N, C-alpha and C positions, 0 to 999 in steps of 0.2 A: 408829625409827632416828634421827629428828631429835633426840629427847631424849638419845640416847647421844652424838651428835656435839657437843652443847653442855653436857655434864655438867661441873660446876665443882668446884674444890677450896674448902674452907672455910679461909680464911687464919688463923682463930682456933684451928684445930686442928693447924696445921703444926708447932708446937713439939714435938709428940709424936714427930716423925721425928728419931731420934737420929743425929747425925753422928759419923763416925769420923775426920774431918779435924782437923788440928792448928790450934788457935786461937793465932795468933801475930802477926796484923797489927794495928798501932796506927793512930791517925789520921795520924801522920807517914808510915808505910809506905804507907797507902792514897793519900795525897796524891801521894807520889812515883810510885806506880803510875799514877795518872791523868795526871800530867805526862809520864811516860815514854811513854804511849800517844798523847797528843795532840800533843806536840812531837816529831815524827819526820821522815818523808820530806817532809812538806808544807813545812816551814820551810827545808829544804835544797834542794828541787827544784821542786815544783809552784808555789811562791810566785812563781817567775820567770815561768812561763807566765801565771799569773793577773795579774801586774803588767803584762806585755806587752799583754794584752787590755784591762785596765781602767785602767792608769795609776796614779798615786798614789792615786786614789780607791778603790783596792782595799781600803783600810782600812774602807770602809763595808761591803764584803762580809764582812769578818771580824767587824764589829760585828753585822750582820744575822744571820750564821750563828751567832755566839755567843749572840745573843738567842734564836734558834730552839732552840739547845741548852739555854739557861737555863730556858726554860719546860718543856722536856722534863726537865731536871735536877730541877726542883721535884717532878715526878711520880715520877721514879725515886727521889728521896730519900724520899718518903713510903712508896712500896712497900718500899724497902730497910729502912726503920725498922720496918715492920710485918710483914715477911715473914722469918722466921728461917732460911730455907734458900736455897741457891744456885739459879741458874737464870735470873737476869736477866729480860729481857722475856718469855721463855717461861713462867716461873712466874707472872709478873704477869698475862699473858693467860689462863692457866689459871684464875686466881682470878676475873677480871672477865668474860671472854667465853666460857670453856669450852674443851673439849678440842680441837676442830677448829682454832680460831683459835690455840690454844697450839701445836699441832703445826706449823701454817703458820709461826708465828714461830720456833719451834725450827729448822725446816728452813731458813728464811730466814737465821737466825743462823749456821747451818752454812756456808752459802755466803759470808756476810759475812766470817766469820773466816778461812775457808779461802783465799778469793781475796785478802783483805787480807794474810794471812801470806805467800802466794806473791809478791805484788807487793813487799812489804817485803824479802823474801829476795833477789829479783832486784835491787832497788835497792841493797841492802847489797853485793851482789857487784860491781855497777858502781862504787860508791864505793871498795870495797876494791881492785879492780884499778887504778883511777885513782890511788889513794894510792900503791900500789906503783910505778906508772909515774913518779909524782912524785919518788920516791927512787931512780929509775933501775933498777927491777926490772921486767922485762918478763914478764908472766904470759901463758902460751900462750892464744891466742884460742879454740882448740878446747876449752879447759878452763874458759872463762868465758862460754859462750853455750849456749842451748838448741838442740836439734836442728832444730826447726822454723825458727827464725830463720836458722840457718846454711844450710839447704837452700833456703829460699824467698825470702829477702830478697836484694836486689841490691847491698847496700852492700859497700864494699871489705873491711871487717872480716869480714863474713859469708862472702865468697868466700875470703878467706885462711884462715878457720877450716875451711872445707870442704876446701880443697886440702891443707892441712898436717895434717889430722886423721889419726891412725893408723887402720888398717882391720882389721876382723875379718870374714873371708869377704866382702871387698869392701864391708862396711858401715862407714861412717865413725863413729868413736867421738867423739861431741861431747856434752859435758855441762857444765852450769854448776856446776863443782865448789865454788867459794866459797859459793854459795847453798845447796847441799846440805849442806856441812860446818857452816855456821852453824846451819842448821835442826836437824841432828843434835845439835850441842852444846847448843843451847837446850832441845831435847827431853829430853836427859839431865839438865840442870839442873832443869827443871820436874818431872821424874820423881823426882829425889832428894828434893826437898822444898820447901815454901813458905818455910821459914826461910832456906835458901840462896838461893832466888830473890829474896826481898825484900832481902837484904843486897847482892847483886849489883846489883839495880836501884837501890838507894839511892845506891851509889857512882857508877853511870852517870849518874843524874839530877843529882847535885851537880856533876860534871864538865861536863855539857852546859850547865847554867844558867850556870856561871862563864864558859864560852867565849862563849855568846850575849850575856851582859852586856858582856863585853869587846868583842864585835863592835859592839854598840850604841854604846858609849862611844867607841871608836876610830873607827868609821864616821861618827859624828856630827861629828867634827872635819873631815871632808872633804866634808860636805854642801854642795851648790850649790843654793840655793833656787830658782834658775831652772828646775831639773829638775822642780819641783812645779807648773809652769805649762805647759799647762792641767792642772788637777787631775783632771778627768774627761774625757779626750780623746775617748773613743769612746762617750760616753753611758752610761746605765744598762745598756743591753744588753751593752756591753763588760765592765762590772763583773760582770754575772750569768753571763757565759761561764765564769767560773772557779768556779762554784758547786760542781760535782762534785769538783773538785780540792781546793778549800778545805775542803769539808765532810768529805772523806776524812780530813783532819787532825784533825777534832774528835770522831771517833767513840769515842775511847779511854775516856771516862768510863763508857761502857756496860759495859766489862769489869770495872769496880769492883764492880758489883752481882753478879757471879758469884762473888765471894770471901766472901760473907756468913758462911759456916760456918767461915771461917778468921780472922774478925775477933775481937779480944778483946772489943770492945763495939760490935757493928754498929749498934744503935739510935742510939747517940750519934755514932759516928765516921764511918759511911758517908755520911750526909747532908752533914756538914761537909767531908769529903774530896772529894765530888762538886763542891760549889760552889767550894772552894778551888782545886782543880786546874783547873777551867774558867776561873776568874778570872785566875789566874797565867798560864796559857797564852795567854789572849786578849790580855792586856797585852803579853806578849812578842811575839806575832804582829803586833800593831798597831805596836809600836816598830820591829820589824825591817822591816816594810813601808814605814814612813815613811823610815827611814834608807837603805834600799837604793835606793828611788826618788829620794832626794836625792843619793846618791853618783854614780849614773849615770842616764842617760835611760831611761825605761821601754821605749823602742824597742830597747834593747840587751839586754833581760833574758830574751829567749826562748832560754834556754840551760839545760842540765841541772843546772848547779851555780851558780846566780845569786849566792849570797853570796861564794863564792870568786872568781867572775868580777868582782864589784864591787870586791873587795879588790885584785885584779890590776890593774884599770883605774885605780885611784886610787894605785897604787904601794906598797900594803901587802903585798908579796910574802911576807914571812916569816910573817905571820899567816895567810895562806891555807892553808899546810900544816897548821897547828893546827886550822883550821876543817874541813878535809877529814877529819882524824882524828876530830873531834868528830861529824861526820856518821855515821861508822861506829859510834861509840859510841851515838849517838842512835837509830839504826835497830835496833841490838841490843836496846835497851830496848823499842822498839815490839814487836819479835818476841817478846820475853820475856812481855810483858803479854798479847798476843793468844794465846800458847800456854798461858798460865794460864787464860784465859777459856773457850776452846773445850771442853776436856775436862770442865769442871764443868757446862756446859750438857748435854753428852751424858750425864754421870753422872746428872743429875736426870731427864732424859727416860727413861733406863734404869730408874731407881727407879719411875717411873710406869708401866712396862711398855710404853712406846711404842717403845723400842729394846731390843735383847737385853740380858739381865741382866749379861753379862760387863762391859759398859761402866760399871757402877756398882761394880765391884770396887775396894776400897781396899787399897793395899799395907800389910801389917801392920807394917812397919818405918818406911817413909817417910811413911805417912799421906797419900798422894796417890792420885787416881783413876788407877791405873797403866795399865790396859788402854786407857782413853780417851786418856791422854796419849800412849802409843805410837802409837795409831791416828791421832791428830792429826798427829804428826810424819810418819807415812807418807802421809797424805792431802795433805801439802804437798810431800813429796819426789818422789813419782811423777809428778805433772804437771810439775814443774820439769825433768824429764828430756826432755820432748818438746814442751812447749807454749810459745808466745809469749802471755803473758797481758796485754799492754798494752791490748788492745781490750776486755777484760772487767773492768778495774780499777774502772770506775765502778759495777759491780754492788755493790761494797762500800758505796758511798754510798746507792744506792737501797734496798738491804737495810736499812741502818741507819735511814734516814728512815722506812721502813715500820714498823720496830720502835718507833721514837720515837712515831710516830703512834698505834700501838696502846696504848702505855703511857699517853700523855696522855688518850686516849679512855677508857682503863680507869679512871683516877682520876675523870674527868668523869662517867661514866655509872654507875659501880658503887661510888661512894664509901661507900654505906651498909654495904658488906660489910667495910670495913677499919676495924679498931679499933687504935689505937696511942696510947700515952702519950708517944711521942717526937715526931719531926718530922711535921707535917702541912702540906699546901699551904694557905696562908691563903685563906679564902673571901671573895671579892669578887663581888658579884652582877653577872652579865653581861648583864642585860636591856637596858641602854642602853650600857654601856661596851664590850661586845664589838663591836657594829656601829660605834660611834664610833671605836674603835681600829683595826679591821681593814678597814672599807670604804674609807677613804682609801688604805690600802696597796694594796688590791685594785684601786682605780681607777687609781692610778699604774702598777701592773704591767700592767693591761689596756691602758692607753694605749701603753705601750712595745711590747707584743706586737702590737697592732693596726696600729701605724704601720710596723712592720718586717717583718711576715710576711703572707703570703697563706695562707688556710686550705687545708690539704691533709690527706690521710689520715695523714701522719706526725705531725700535731699533735693527734690524738685524745687521747693521754694528757695533753697540756697542758690542753686545754679540759675534759677530764673532771675533772682536779684542781681547776680553777677552779670548775666547777659544784659539786663536792663542798665547796669552801670556802664558796661562797655558801649552800649548804644548812646547813653547820655554823654559820655566823653566824646564820642565821634560827632554827635549832633552839635554839641556846644562848640567844638573846634571848627567844624565846617561853617557854622553860622556866626562864629566869632561873638558868642553871647557872653554875658557878664560872668566873670570868674567866680565870685563869692557865692552867688546862688547855685552855680553849677557844682561847686565843691559841696555845698549843703545837700544837694540832691544825691550826689555820689556817696557821701558819708552816711546819709540816712539809709540808702539802699544797702550799704555795707553792713550797717548795724541790723537792718531787717533780715539780712541773710543769716545772721547768727541765731535767729529765733527758732525754737523747736517746731518740728512739723505739726505736732498736735495743736500748738497755739495757732498756727496758720489755718488748720481745719476749723477750729472754733471761730476764728476771726472771719473767715469766709462765710461760714454758716450764719453768723450774726449779721453780716452785711446782706446776705440773701434775704433774711427776714425783713431787714430794713427796706430793701428794694420792693418787697411785696407791700409793705405799709405805704411807701411813697406812691406806688402805682395805683393803689386803691383809695388813697385819701389825699396825700400831699399834692400830687400833680393836678388834681381837679380843683382843690381849694386854694391854690397858689394865688397870691395877689397879682403876680405878673400874668396869670392866665387870663384875666379880664372877665367881665360878667357873663359873656356868652359861653365860655368853657365851663364855668362853675354851674351854670344853670343846667 
């Protein structure tokens, strides 16, 4: 049984798997997809809360987070260049760790994309209704809120939605209609084809970047440098409070690796696009963070629309409307990229027999994973009807960090299995450099944790990640393993340690459910199991 749980794929034989998907994505298209996914709700919303907690020094969190992503990006790039099929971290885990870990990552990515899509759809709805209100169009509250929020929350808006909602058999009809409609429209677009999706995304990205550059230029003229003092008002703990929110903004480049079979030249273009989108997005985030904390005091940025608020406070009212519209455009792009990624992971898991075969069905005309795309849309829409997802949004960050961790470790430990004539992670011996690089970082982090917290049960995940990081440094040093993947593993563990214990409980519960599904279905139907096991 143990051997069946950890049976692996041979990456050098994957080219024999013929794809029916349409190859149309170029380097430019892939970079635009990465930017679309990374620059989304984070820059228009969560950056405000992060700046409120960390002050102008929040730029260091963007730098640290981007570095964590960069080392992961090196590993993603090598896997993407050497693996000719879709599947993202799921496929990479199958190659390096075996079927059980691959299933766990696939199940994890299902949660990551589903929750991320729902959160973005809800945020899109909020911005859309706020934009309508800005042009004097009042959207009914009972059509812009989920049922759970209207019934259980005590806010004035929730109470009005409940009171004014029409009733069927005395049951209030309360739905977040904008969130549902945008999900349906994006699902249709992704279903019709990757060609149409990429063209739409390219237009959205160009518009978004132009607006953000205008904000940086115009906002810089109103900067008061006194607002940058103190630069780190709440210490490093204040900066790290925004980890989950900031990292949520960076997960987009993971979706690029799901489009391998639709790239014209994946070995060349995917690695370049991963690095390009990450670099461009990081520079924009840092510039926005510096400008916005210079325009107004960080004390005032704990608002849902910090960029628009900063413009209003500095008298730039006309530009605020354009920015609000840009936020809608931006989140449309995020939703588009996420909905491209999820069906392709399901498609690959279905090919491997771990999910029903219907999910790998390719539409004969549109050349897209049709059933998986429709199911993705449905898995987003149904929870939107009833659930308030604000408390589980951080699951997207913890799920992505876990995937990043496995990808980095996969390159680190199983490099001999991967043969590529394209991009490879540069080998730098980690015997001395890994402890020299990471031990000071760990010391500073431990110093912050020990001075501001008293050990409790809720901190078990935190200290477990720290112990795992120490073990990683020791193992990599003794074995003289590659430095860059080792740093990637350590930084992802460091970021995982900042996640709230409630998110860990939800995450472990979700993985436990997935393990039951695998043991009852996936293990028996796996293509690698062979006919005798399936029978």
